[in-house]
Structure formats: structure tokens, C-alpha cells
VMD Tcl script that draws the C-alpha trace (Angstrom):
set ca {
  {-51.73 34.58 2.47}
  {-53.26 35.94 5.66}
  {-51.48 38.14 8.24}
  {-50.96 35.28 10.72}
  {-49.26 33.03 8.16}
  {-47.11 35.93 6.97}
  {-46.09 36.68 10.57}
  {-45.14 33.01 11.15}
  {-43.08 32.94 7.96}
  {-41.30 36.20 8.88}
  {-40.58 34.79 12.34}
  {-39.12 31.61 10.78}
  {-36.92 33.69 8.47}
  {-35.67 35.79 11.42}
  {-34.81 32.59 13.35}
  {-32.96 31.21 10.32}
  {-31.01 34.46 9.89}
  {-30.17 34.40 13.62}
  {-29.07 30.78 13.33}
  {-26.83 31.63 10.37}
  {-25.31 34.55 12.28}
  {-24.55 32.39 15.34}
  {-23.27 29.56 13.14}
  {-20.90 31.98 11.42}
  {-19.69 33.23 14.81}
  {-19.06 29.63 15.94}
  {-17.17 28.87 12.73}
  {-15.02 32.02 12.96}
  {-14.16 31.27 16.60}
  {-12.99 27.77 15.63}
  {-10.90 29.09 12.74}
  {-9.40 31.69 15.09}
  {-8.56 29.14 17.78}
  {-8.34 25.58 16.46}
  {-8.75 23.05 19.24}
  {-11.10 25.25 21.27}
  {-13.46 23.26 23.48}
  {-17.23 23.33 23.24}
  {-17.53 24.97 26.66}
  {-14.88 27.59 25.77}
  {-16.84 28.37 22.59}
  {-19.99 28.88 24.65}
  {-18.19 31.18 27.08}
  {-16.38 33.12 24.35}
  {-19.51 33.66 22.25}
  {-21.97 34.10 25.11}
  {-24.15 31.23 23.88}
  {-25.39 28.20 25.80}
  {-23.71 24.83 25.22}
  {-26.76 23.20 23.55}
  {-26.81 26.06 21.01}
  {-23.09 25.54 20.33}
  {-23.62 21.78 19.93}
  {-26.51 22.40 17.51}
  {-24.41 24.70 15.31}
  {-21.40 22.38 15.49}
  {-23.62 19.57 14.18}
  {-24.73 21.73 11.26}
  {-21.13 22.82 10.51}
  {-19.93 19.20 10.73}
  {-22.62 18.10 8.27}
  {-21.27 20.72 5.87}
  {-17.72 19.43 6.59}
  {-16.63 22.87 7.72}
  {-15.51 21.69 11.17}
  {-14.60 18.48 12.96}
  {-14.99 17.59 16.62}
  {-12.65 15.28 18.48}
  {-13.33 13.89 21.92}
  {-10.38 13.76 24.30}
  {-11.29 12.60 27.79}
  {-14.14 14.78 29.01}
  {-13.44 17.57 26.52}
  {-14.43 18.00 22.89}
  {-11.92 19.91 20.75}
  {-13.21 21.70 17.63}
  {-11.11 22.21 14.50}
  {-11.69 23.72 11.06}
  {-12.43 21.09 8.40}
  {-9.33 19.75 6.67}
  {-6.99 20.75 9.50}
  {-3.88 18.50 9.40}
  {-4.14 15.60 11.89}
  {-0.55 16.05 13.12}
  {-1.17 19.69 14.01}
  {-4.49 18.76 15.69}
  {-2.66 16.27 17.88}
  {0.00 18.83 18.83}
  {-2.62 21.46 19.71}
  {-4.65 18.94 21.74}
  {-1.52 17.90 23.65}
  {-0.51 21.47 24.47}
  {-3.72 22.66 26.12}
  {-2.42 23.26 29.64}
  {0.29 25.66 30.83}
  {2.01 22.84 32.77}
  {2.20 20.72 29.61}
  {3.65 23.66 27.67}
  {6.24 24.27 30.42}
  {7.32 20.61 30.43}
  {7.43 20.52 26.62}
  {9.61 23.66 26.54}
  {11.98 22.07 29.06}
  {12.17 18.93 26.91}
  {12.89 21.06 23.85}
  {15.72 22.89 25.63}
  {17.09 19.96 27.65}
  {16.15 16.56 26.17}
  {18.33 14.60 28.65}
  {17.34 16.37 31.87}
  {16.16 14.20 34.78}
  {12.56 14.40 35.97}
  {13.65 15.82 39.34}
  {15.74 18.56 37.68}
  {12.93 19.32 35.23}
  {10.45 19.63 38.13}
  {12.78 22.00 40.04}
  {13.35 24.15 36.93}
  {9.61 24.48 36.25}
  {8.47 24.69 39.86}
  {6.13 21.68 39.90}
  {6.40 18.22 41.44}
  {8.17 15.30 39.71}
  {4.78 13.52 39.65}
  {3.27 16.45 37.74}
  {6.18 16.35 35.28}
  {5.64 12.62 34.72}
  {1.90 13.20 34.24}
  {2.59 15.80 31.53}
  {5.17 13.53 29.86}
  {2.61 10.69 29.76}
  {0.05 13.08 28.27}
  {2.48 14.14 25.54}
  {3.29 10.48 24.81}
  {-0.40 9.50 24.76}
  {-1.07 12.26 22.22}
  {1.85 11.03 20.10}
  {3.88 14.23 20.59}
  {6.83 12.74 22.47}
  {9.10 9.74 22.20}
  {11.96 8.46 24.29}
  {15.41 8.11 22.77}
  {18.74 6.65 23.94}
  {20.42 7.41 27.22}
  {23.04 9.98 28.14}
  {24.56 9.10 31.48}
  {21.65 7.58 33.41}
  {18.93 9.73 31.86}
  {16.82 8.77 28.84}
  {16.31 11.50 26.27}
  {12.94 12.84 25.17}
  {12.15 14.20 21.70}
  {9.06 16.19 20.63}
  {7.40 15.94 17.21}
  {8.06 18.66 14.62}
  {4.51 19.94 15.01}
  {4.91 20.38 18.77}
  {8.30 22.03 18.22}
  {6.74 24.46 15.71}
  {4.01 25.44 18.16}
  {6.59 26.01 20.89}
  {9.03 27.88 18.62}
  {7.23 31.18 19.24}
  {5.65 32.62 22.35}
  {3.02 29.84 22.47}
  {0.31 30.33 25.06}
  {-2.47 27.73 25.31}
  {-4.94 30.62 25.67}
  {-3.99 32.22 22.34}
  {-5.17 31.18 18.88}
  {-2.97 28.23 17.97}
  {-2.81 29.17 14.29}
  {-0.71 32.19 15.20}
  {2.09 29.76 15.95}
  {1.68 27.25 13.12}
  {3.61 28.07 9.95}
  {1.25 28.78 7.04}
  {2.40 25.73 5.06}
  {1.54 23.40 7.96}
  {-2.09 24.60 7.98}
  {-2.84 24.42 4.24}
}
mol new
graphics top color blue
foreach p $ca { graphics top sphere $p radius 0.5 }
foreach p [lrange $ca 0 end-1] q [lrange $ca 1 end] { graphics top cylinder $p $q radius 0.2 }
display resetview
């Protein structure tokens, strides 16, 4: 084997080792924050989006992660993550959604106007967040009390909100161990 061929082979091995290192970083970031978006992964890890997409493809082929498209965003989850918990995490990605969900948890029969005043957002914004929670399957309407229909969150959404849930924190910190395994 001549020096040129040896140099090319060494270069290929270095690239592969670098790929493995970045792939492991991508995987660890997803395990640390299930539901993280592709762009957030790129920002967090200091890698470009095409590099993230490449490694996600490799990790998906190995069934170590799954990607789920939601609107214009792609959420990344560890392989085998429970679908109900994925849905709850996807639904609770924005602070306004978390605020509305907490209000629903505390006051299921509160009117939209009262909910908006309590949170400090418009009634239209409250309704938008309620529709988002319903679309993601995390909320259902129940019977009426007075003139107001009640709203009930899923157990998974309730579990996430039970602690000091912040959409910027790793979601697994708020999911009971049994719900992840």
C-alpha cells in the first residue's frame, strides 16, 4: 500500500470517527430532550441542519430515533418512546400552550374570557391554544357547569404539567419513569 492510499484510508477513518462522534451527540441530545426540533438540535450542537438531518437518517435506520413532522417543524424522539407521551410533549411546546393547559388543569370550567384575563393573553390566543391541544389529542370537552363547557387534559399532559414544566427543559425530567419505559 503506497503512502497516498494510506493517507486516503486514514482520512476516511477520521471522517467516520467524526461522524460517529456527531451522531452520538445528536442521539444524546434527543434522549435528553425528547421532542426537540431539528433546528434546535443544530443550534444546541453547533452543527448545520443538513449534518443533523444526515445523522438523524442514520439513527432512524438503526431505529434509535424517530422523527415526526408537525406543521413546519420536525420533532425528534428516542426510539420506542410511548406515542401518548410524544403527543403530550408535541402539544406543550410553547409557553402560551403550557399556560393555557395549566389554567385548564386548575379550572376546567373557566370561561375563555376569564382564562385569557388570568393568563394575560387575548381570548383568541386562548382559543388557538385550546384548538392546538385538541388537535394533538391532549384535550377533550366535557359537560357544562352553568354556561361554560368543561375541558379535561389527558393523563400524559397532566403528568408533564404536574411539576415545574418548562417547554425549554428536557421533557423527560417531568415524565414519571414508568411512562417512559
